[in-house]
C-alpha positions in Angstrom: 217.7 195.1 -27.2 214.5 193.8 -25.6 214.0 190.6 -23.8 210.6 189.0 -23.7 209.8 186.3 -21.2 206.8 184.2 -21.4 205.3 182.4 -18.5 203.2 179.4 -19.1 200.7 178.3 -16.5 198.9 175.1 -16.2 195.5 174.7 -14.8 194.7 171.3 -13.2 191.1 170.6 -12.7 189.8 167.6 -10.8 186.4 166.2 -11.3 184.3 166.7 -8.3 181.6 164.1 -7.7 178.1 165.2 -8.4 176.9 163.8 -5.1 178.9 163.8 -1.9 180.6 160.5 -1.0 179.6 159.2 2.4 181.5 156.4 4.0 180.1 154.0 6.6 181.3 154.6 10.2 184.4 152.6 11.2 183.4 149.4 13.0 185.5 147.4 15.4 186.4 144.0 14.2 186.9 142.7 17.7 190.5 141.5 17.2 191.6 143.3 20.4 189.1 141.4 22.5 191.7 138.6 23.1 193.7 141.1 25.2 193.0 142.1 28.7 192.1 145.8 28.9 190.3 148.2 31.1 189.0 151.8 30.8 191.3 154.0 32.9 189.1 157.1 32.8 186.9 158.7 30.1 189.6 161.3 29.6 192.6 159.0 29.4 191.0 156.1 27.6 191.7 152.4 27.6 194.8 150.5 28.8 195.7 147.2 27.3 197.5 145.1 29.9 200.5 143.0 28.9 200.2 143.9 25.2 203.5 144.5 23.5 203.4 146.9 20.6 206.1 145.0 18.8 204.0 141.9 18.9 201.1 143.8 17.4 203.3 145.2 14.6 204.7 141.7 13.8 201.4 139.8 13.9 200.0 138.4 10.7 196.9 140.5 11.2 198.8 143.6 12.3 196.7 145.9 10.0 193.5 144.8 11.7 195.0 145.1 15.2 196.3 148.6 14.6 193.1 149.6 13.0 191.0 148.4 15.9 193.5 150.2 18.3 193.0 153.4 16.4 189.2 153.1 16.4 189.2 152.2 20.1 191.1 155.4 21.0 188.9 157.4 18.8 185.8 156.1 20.6 187.1 157.8 23.7 187.7 161.0 21.8 191.2 161.0 23.2 193.3 159.3 20.5 195.1 157.6 23.4 195.5 153.9 23.9 197.9 152.9 26.7 200.5 150.3 25.9 203.2 150.0 28.5 205.3 147.3 26.9 207.3 149.3 24.3 210.8 149.2 25.7 212.1 146.7 23.2 211.1 148.8 20.2 213.6 151.1 18.6 212.9 154.8 18.5 212.7 154.9 14.6 210.0 152.1 14.8 208.1 154.0 17.4 208.1 157.1 15.2 206.9 155.2 12.2 203.8 154.1 14.2 203.0 157.6 15.3 201.0 159.9 12.9 
């Protein structure tokens, strides 16, 4: 008694663009200009004074605020933006904001 097993394989091919796709550099929209901030050090980055992360997340333009916050921290090459007012945000919400 012989048993034969056949294995089927699938090859998925994605079409690669003929020319590379270049995106424009990210530009600040200036939505964080309304908040007081200062540059702590070139290594640490920028601190936003009296800015509550919960307010940024609940704002009608939260996507723009968080985007500018990410670009600002990238400009310092630290990926750090200091926000001290986060005590009233639950741990799961904090984790959802972090990459």
